[in-house]
C-alpha positions as CSV (number, residue, x, y, z in Angstrom):
1,M,185.9,-227.1,-187.2
2,R,186.6,-231.0,-187.5
3,V,189.8,-232.0,-185.6
4,I,191.0,-235.4,-185.2
5,G,192.9,-236.1,-181.7
6,L,195.9,-238.8,-181.6
7,M,197.1,-240.1,-178.2
8,S,199.2,-242.9,-177.2
9,G,200.0,-242.9,-173.4
10,T,202.5,-244.2,-171.2
11,S,201.3,-247.9,-171.8
12,C,202.7,-247.6,-175.1
13,D,200.8,-250.1,-176.7
14,A,198.3,-248.5,-179.1
15,V,197.5,-245.4,-181.3
16,D,194.1,-243.7,-180.6
17,A,192.5,-241.2,-183.1
18,A,189.3,-239.6,-181.9
19,A,187.4,-237.4,-184.5
20,C,184.8,-234.3,-183.4
21,D,183.2,-231.4,-184.5
22,L,184.1,-228.3,-182.2
23,V,181.7,-225.3,-182.4
24,Q,182.3,-222.1,-180.2
25,G,179.1,-221.2,-178.7
26,P,178.4,-217.4,-179.3
27,A,176.0,-216.9,-176.6
28,D,177.4,-219.0,-173.6
29,G,181.4,-219.0,-174.4
30,A,181.1,-222.7,-174.1
31,L,183.2,-224.7,-176.8
32,H,180.7,-227.7,-178.0
33,L,182.1,-231.0,-178.9
34,I,180.2,-233.4,-180.9
35,P,182.0,-236.9,-181.2
36,L,182.2,-238.7,-184.4
37,G,183.9,-241.8,-182.9
38,M,187.1,-243.3,-182.6
39,V,189.5,-245.9,-184.1
40,S,192.6,-247.7,-182.7
41,E,195.4,-249.4,-183.6
42,P,198.0,-251.2,-181.8
43,Y,201.8,-250.5,-182.7
44,P,203.2,-252.9,-185.0
45,E,205.0,-255.6,-183.3
46,P,208.7,-254.7,-184.2
47,L,208.0,-251.0,-183.4
48,R,206.4,-252.1,-180.2
49,A,209.3,-254.1,-179.3
50,E,211.7,-251.4,-180.5
51,L,210.2,-248.7,-178.2
52,A,210.0,-251.1,-175.2
53,E,213.7,-251.7,-175.5
54,A,214.7,-248.0,-175.8
55,L,212.4,-246.6,-172.7
56,P,214.1,-245.9,-169.3
57,P,215.6,-247.2,-167.5
58,A,217.2,-248.8,-170.6
59,R,220.1,-247.1,-172.5
60,T,220.0,-246.2,-176.1
61,T,221.2,-244.1,-179.0
62,L,220.5,-241.3,-181.0
63,A,220.3,-243.5,-184.0
64,D,217.3,-245.8,-182.3
65,V,215.9,-242.3,-181.1
66,C,215.9,-241.0,-184.9
67,R,214.2,-244.4,-185.9
68,L,211.4,-244.4,-183.5
69,D,210.8,-240.7,-184.0
70,T,210.2,-241.5,-187.4
71,R,208.3,-244.9,-187.0
72,I,205.8,-243.4,-184.4
73,G,205.5,-240.5,-186.6
74,Q,204.6,-242.6,-189.8
75,A,202.1,-244.8,-187.3
76,F,200.3,-241.9,-186.2
77,G,200.1,-240.8,-189.7
78,R,198.3,-243.8,-191.1
79,I,195.9,-244.1,-188.1
80,A,195.2,-240.2,-188.5
81,V,194.7,-241.0,-192.4
82,R,191.9,-243.9,-191.5
83,A,190.4,-241.4,-188.9
84,D,189.7,-238.8,-191.5
85,R,188.4,-241.3,-194.1
86,E,186.2,-243.4,-191.6
87,L,185.0,-240.9,-189.5
88,C,185.4,-237.8,-191.1
89,C,184.6,-238.5,-194.8
90,G,187.8,-236.8,-195.4
91,R,186.9,-233.5,-194.2
92,A,189.1,-233.0,-191.3
93,E,190.7,-229.6,-191.1
94,L,193.0,-230.3,-188.3
95,V,195.1,-233.0,-186.5
96,A,196.2,-232.6,-182.9
97,S,199.1,-235.3,-182.0
98,H,200.1,-236.0,-178.5
99,G,202.9,-237.9,-179.8
100,Q,204.6,-240.6,-177.5
101,T,206.3,-239.8,-174.4
102,V,209.6,-241.5,-174.0
103,Y,211.4,-239.3,-171.4
104,H,209.8,-237.1,-168.9
105,W,212.9,-235.5,-167.1
106,A,211.6,-234.8,-163.3
107,A,213.8,-234.3,-160.5
108,G,213.4,-232.6,-157.2
109,G,209.9,-231.9,-157.4
110,Q,210.3,-229.8,-160.8
111,V,210.4,-231.2,-164.5
112,H,213.6,-230.0,-166.4
113,G,212.5,-231.2,-169.7
114,T,210.1,-233.5,-171.8
115,L,210.4,-235.8,-174.9
116,Q,207.4,-236.8,-177.0
117,L,208.7,-238.7,-180.5
118,G,206.3,-239.1,-183.9
119,E,207.6,-236.7,-185.8
120,P,204.6,-234.4,-187.3
121,A,205.9,-234.0,-190.7
122,W,205.1,-237.4,-191.4
123,I,201.2,-236.8,-189.9
124,A,201.1,-233.9,-192.1
125,E,202.6,-235.4,-195.2
126,A,200.2,-238.6,-194.8
127,T,197.1,-236.7,-194.3
128,G,197.5,-233.4,-196.0
129,R,196.2,-231.7,-192.8
130,T,197.5,-229.0,-190.6
131,V,199.3,-230.7,-187.5
132,V,199.5,-229.3,-183.8
133,S,202.1,-231.3,-182.0
134,G,204.9,-231.0,-179.0
135,F,201.7,-229.7,-176.5
136,R,204.2,-230.1,-173.5
137,P,207.5,-228.7,-173.5
138,R,206.0,-224.8,-173.6
139,D,204.2,-225.7,-170.3
140,V,207.7,-227.1,-169.1
141,A,209.5,-224.0,-170.3
142,A,207.2,-221.7,-168.2
143,G,207.9,-223.7,-165.0
144,G,205.0,-226.4,-165.1
145,Q,204.9,-230.0,-164.8
146,G,203.8,-230.5,-168.2
147,A,201.5,-233.2,-167.0
148,P,198.6,-233.8,-166.6
149,L,198.0,-231.3,-169.6
150,V,194.4,-232.7,-169.8
151,G,193.9,-230.6,-166.7
152,L,192.2,-227.5,-168.5
153,V,190.0,-229.7,-170.6
154,D,189.1,-231.6,-167.4
155,L,188.4,-228.1,-165.9
156,M,186.1,-227.0,-169.0
157,L,184.4,-230.3,-168.7
158,L,183.6,-230.3,-165.0
159,R,183.1,-226.6,-164.4
160,G,179.5,-226.1,-163.1
161,R,178.9,-229.7,-161.4
162,P,177.6,-229.8,-158.0
163,G,180.1,-230.7,-155.0
164,V,183.9,-231.3,-155.8
165,P,184.0,-233.1,-159.0
166,A,187.2,-235.3,-160.4
167,A,188.4,-236.7,-163.4
168,L,190.3,-239.4,-163.1
169,N,192.7,-241.2,-165.9
170,I,194.1,-244.7,-165.6
171,G,196.7,-245.1,-168.4
172,G,199.9,-246.5,-167.7
173,I,200.3,-243.4,-165.0
174,A,197.4,-242.5,-163.3
175,N,196.4,-238.8,-162.8
176,V,193.6,-236.7,-161.4
177,T,192.1,-233.3,-161.6
178,V,189.9,-232.1,-158.7
179,V,187.5,-229.0,-158.8
180,P,187.2,-227.9,-155.2
181,R,184.0,-225.8,-154.4
182,R,186.0,-222.9,-152.8
183,A,189.5,-223.2,-153.9
184,D,191.7,-223.4,-156.9
185,P,191.8,-226.7,-159.0
186,V,194.3,-229.3,-158.8
187,A,195.9,-231.9,-161.3
188,F,198.5,-234.4,-160.7
189,D,199.8,-238.0,-161.5
190,T,198.9,-240.1,-158.4
191,G,201.2,-242.7,-159.3
192,P,201.0,-246.0,-161.4
193,G,198.0,-246.8,-163.4
194,N,198.4,-249.9,-165.2
195,A,202.5,-249.5,-165.6
196,L,203.3,-252.1,-162.6
197,I,200.8,-254.4,-163.2
198,D,201.4,-254.8,-166.8
199,A,205.3,-254.9,-166.3
200,A,204.3,-258.0,-163.7
201,V,202.5,-259.5,-166.3
202,R,204.8,-259.5,-169.0
203,E,207.6,-260.5,-166.7
204,L,205.4,-263.7,-165.6
205,S,204.4,-264.7,-168.8
206,A,207.8,-264.1,-170.5
207,G,206.3,-261.3,-172.6
208,R,203.7,-263.5,-174.3
209,L,200.8,-261.4,-172.4
210,A,200.8,-257.4,-172.2
211,Y,198.3,-256.9,-169.6
212,D,196.1,-258.7,-167.1
213,E,192.7,-259.1,-169.4
214,D,189.6,-258.4,-167.5
215,G,191.5,-258.7,-164.2
216,A,191.6,-262.3,-164.4
217,L,195.1,-262.5,-162.6
218,A,194.2,-260.0,-159.7
219,A,190.9,-261.7,-159.3
220,A,192.5,-265.1,-158.6
221,G,195.0,-263.7,-156.0
222,R,195.1,-262.2,-152.7
223,V,196.8,-259.4,-151.7
224,H,200.3,-259.7,-149.9
225,E,200.0,-257.0,-147.2
226,G,203.7,-256.9,-146.3
227,L,204.7,-256.2,-150.1
228,L,201.5,-253.4,-150.4
229,R,202.9,-251.7,-147.3
230,R,206.5,-251.8,-148.7
231,M,205.1,-250.4,-152.1
232,L,203.2,-247.5,-150.3
233,E,206.6,-246.1,-148.7
234,E,207.5,-244.8,-152.1
235,P,208.5,-241.1,-151.2
236,Y,206.7,-239.8,-154.4
237,Y,203.2,-240.7,-153.1
238,R,204.2,-237.7,-150.6
239,L,205.4,-234.9,-152.6
240,P,202.9,-232.0,-152.8
241,A,201.1,-231.4,-156.1
242,P,201.4,-230.5,-158.6
243,R,203.6,-233.3,-159.0
244,T,204.4,-235.8,-162.1
245,T,206.1,-239.0,-162.8
246,G,206.4,-241.8,-165.3
247,R,207.8,-245.2,-166.3
248,E,211.5,-243.5,-165.4
249,L,210.4,-244.4,-161.8
250,F,207.7,-247.0,-162.2
251,H,209.5,-250.0,-164.6
252,E,210.3,-253.3,-164.3
253,G,213.7,-252.6,-162.5
254,Y,211.5,-250.9,-159.8
255,L,209.2,-253.7,-159.4
256,R,212.4,-256.3,-159.2
257,S,214.0,-254.0,-156.2
258,H,210.8,-254.1,-154.0
259,L,210.2,-257.9,-154.7
260,A,213.9,-258.9,-153.8
261,E,213.1,-258.9,-150.1
262,F,209.9,-261.0,-150.2
263,A,209.5,-264.7,-151.1
264,Q,208.6,-265.6,-154.2
265,L,205.0,-264.7,-154.7
266,P,202.2,-266.7,-156.6
267,P,201.7,-264.7,-159.7
268,Q,198.3,-264.0,-159.1
269,D,198.9,-262.8,-155.5
270,L,201.4,-260.3,-157.1
271,V,199.2,-259.1,-159.6
272,A,196.5,-258.7,-157.2
273,T,198.7,-256.7,-154.7
274,L,199.8,-254.0,-157.5
275,T,195.9,-254.0,-158.6
276,R,195.6,-252.8,-155.1
277,L,198.5,-250.5,-154.9
278,T,196.9,-248.6,-157.9
279,A,193.7,-248.3,-156.2
280,R,195.0,-247.5,-152.8
281,T,197.3,-244.8,-154.0
282,V,194.4,-243.1,-156.3
283,A,192.2,-242.9,-153.6
284,D,194.7,-241.5,-151.1
285,A,195.3,-238.9,-153.2
286,L,191.5,-237.8,-153.8
287,R,190.5,-238.3,-150.4
288,P,192.2,-235.2,-148.8
289,L,190.8,-233.2,-151.6
290,G,187.1,-234.1,-150.7
291,A,186.0,-235.3,-154.0
292,T,182.2,-236.2,-154.2
293,E,182.0,-237.6,-157.4
294,V,184.9,-239.0,-159.6
295,F,184.8,-239.8,-163.5
296,A,187.1,-242.2,-164.6
297,S,188.8,-243.0,-168.2
298,G,191.6,-244.8,-169.7
299,G,192.5,-248.2,-170.2
300,G,192.3,-249.1,-166.5
301,V,188.3,-249.1,-166.4
302,R,188.3,-252.0,-168.5
303,N,189.6,-253.8,-165.6
304,P,186.7,-255.0,-163.4
305,V,189.0,-256.0,-160.5
306,L,190.9,-252.6,-160.3
307,T,187.4,-250.8,-160.6
308,A,185.9,-252.9,-157.8
309,M,189.2,-252.1,-155.7
310,L,189.0,-248.6,-156.4
311,R,185.4,-248.2,-155.7
312,A,186.1,-250.3,-151.9
313,E,189.0,-247.9,-151.4
314,L,186.8,-244.5,-152.3
315,A,184.3,-245.8,-149.8
316,G,181.1,-244.5,-151.1
317,T,182.4,-241.5,-153.3
318,P,180.5,-242.4,-156.3
319,L,182.8,-243.8,-159.2
320,R,181.5,-243.4,-162.8
321,T,183.2,-243.2,-166.3
322,T,183.3,-240.4,-168.5
323,D,180.5,-242.0,-170.8
324,E,178.2,-240.0,-168.5
325,L,179.5,-236.8,-169.7
326,G,179.6,-237.8,-173.1
327,L,182.9,-239.0,-173.8
328,P,183.8,-242.4,-173.9
329,A,186.2,-243.5,-171.1
330,A,188.4,-245.1,-174.0
331,A,188.6,-242.2,-176.3
332,K,188.5,-239.6,-173.4
333,E,192.2,-238.4,-173.8
334,A,192.7,-238.5,-177.5
335,Y,189.3,-236.0,-177.6
336,A,191.1,-233.9,-175.1
337,F,194.2,-233.0,-177.1
338,A,191.9,-232.4,-180.2
339,V,190.4,-229.6,-178.0
340,L,194.0,-228.5,-177.0
341,G,194.9,-229.0,-180.7
342,Y,191.9,-226.4,-181.4
343,L,193.0,-224.1,-179.0
344,T,196.6,-223.7,-180.0
345,L,195.3,-223.0,-183.6
346,H,193.2,-220.2,-182.2
347,G,195.9,-218.6,-180.5
348,L,194.5,-219.7,-177.0
349,P,196.4,-221.0,-174.0
350,G,195.8,-224.6,-173.5
351,N,197.3,-225.3,-169.9
352,A,195.9,-224.5,-166.5
353,P,198.6,-222.7,-164.4
354,G,197.2,-223.9,-161.0
355,C,197.1,-227.4,-162.1
356,T,200.7,-227.8,-163.8
357,G,202.6,-225.2,-161.9
358,A,203.5,-223.0,-164.7
359,V,203.9,-219.5,-164.1
360,G,201.1,-218.5,-166.2
361,P,198.7,-219.4,-169.3
362,R,200.4,-220.5,-172.1
363,V,199.5,-221.2,-176.1
364,L,201.1,-224.8,-176.4
365,G,202.6,-226.8,-179.3
366,S,204.1,-226.3,-182.3
367,I,202.3,-226.2,-185.7
368,T,203.0,-228.2,-189.0
369,P,201.3,-226.7,-192.1
370,G,199.4,-229.4,-194.4
371,R,199.4,-229.3,-198.2
372,R,197.4,-225.9,-198.4
373,P,198.8,-222.5,-197.4
374,L,198.5,-222.1,-193.5
375,R,196.1,-219.9,-192.9
376,L,195.2,-219.4,-188.7
377,P,191.4,-218.4,-187.8
378,G,191.4,-215.4,-185.5
379,P,190.7,-215.9,-181.9
380,P,187.0,-216.1,-180.9
381,P,185.5,-213.3,-179.0
382,V,185.1,-214.7,-175.9
383,A,187.8,-218.0,-174.9
384,P,185.8,-220.6,-173.8
385,R,185.3,-221.5,-170.3
386,S,183.5,-224.8,-170.6
387,L,183.1,-227.8,-172.7
388,A,179.5,-229.1,-173.4
389,V,179.8,-232.5,-175.0
390,R,176.7,-232.9,-177.4
391,A,175.6,-236.0,-179.2
392,D,173.6,-234.6,-182.2
393,G,175.8,-234.5,-184.7
394,A,175.4,-237.0,-187.9
395,D,177.1,-240.3,-187.3
396,V,179.6,-239.9,-190.1
397,R,181.1,-243.6,-189.5
398,T,179.1,-244.6,-192.6
399,C,181.2,-242.6,-194.6
400,A,184.2,-245.5,-195.0
401,S,184.5,-246.2,-198.1
402,P,183.8,-250.2,-198.8
């Protein structure tokens, strides 16, 4: 099955579309993924600004939510059409859309609800393809955290590796999946990935810059140990797994409240401190779990200062990228949702209850039919337990029209 996975993370800056062929192995029960490439487009600036103005802790209206749901859905539909044309030669069979998370209702260590915008009807109408969307709510309804949902795909990808492998994604929020040798797997959000760094850069540049490109500001600064200690007192870091968080906690106002008790810091020192905070909290989360290797993905891996700090904090534990597993670090999350969409269409669970805290495995998401009559495939004889990434497929990126 040829599938397009659509993803926009908590940085709320762009939509990624990754295409792949997924083939169930008849003998080994593995799901074989053949990457076909990725395309990415930033949100149109008016939409990005409207989205930023509506995110917590800002107040918004139902009219704003309706407009955002439509415009985000249209943006997802446009890039899905492009991915089908440029990566799939117009032969995509399924689109799996994560949507844009705008609120994750977490309180008292429990998630009570979650909201992703990007109406799938716009994607189905634009592409003519069946769309699977709304993955998180079913896990939440079953008592889970609804995040990180890629935990099941991480388990499939890492299962069988020696030692205690871990997957790390550094988006706006950082999350990990760890596969211990003699214990159940665990997955959770460690805390801010790029969220606070980006918030500081936006504020310091009066909105002219969206992020610390190549870690240039952090590289020019020095970590303020007092501010770092103060920020490490955040109670979230001591909650037991599974736990999840988002921009509902780590936002511009959160950052301002912590800066209030300190004299004005040089901009580069503030960014260096926040970069160290991300590296420290990730390493502190992984250390007790005994990770022996870490495979990183997400936008954070493009920041050389962050990755250097993370290597130092991990103190000898190898830090690699998912490229070594066959999945480009920038596209890994989009590929993961392509896999989850495939599982849903085949009637297979897409959550890992031990990772999210759900009471059991659940088939995730809702299905929006495309232009053709909806015919669901039957489940495979054996549910896939592992994910094998193969690079032997034809490079179909040459099929784009001139």
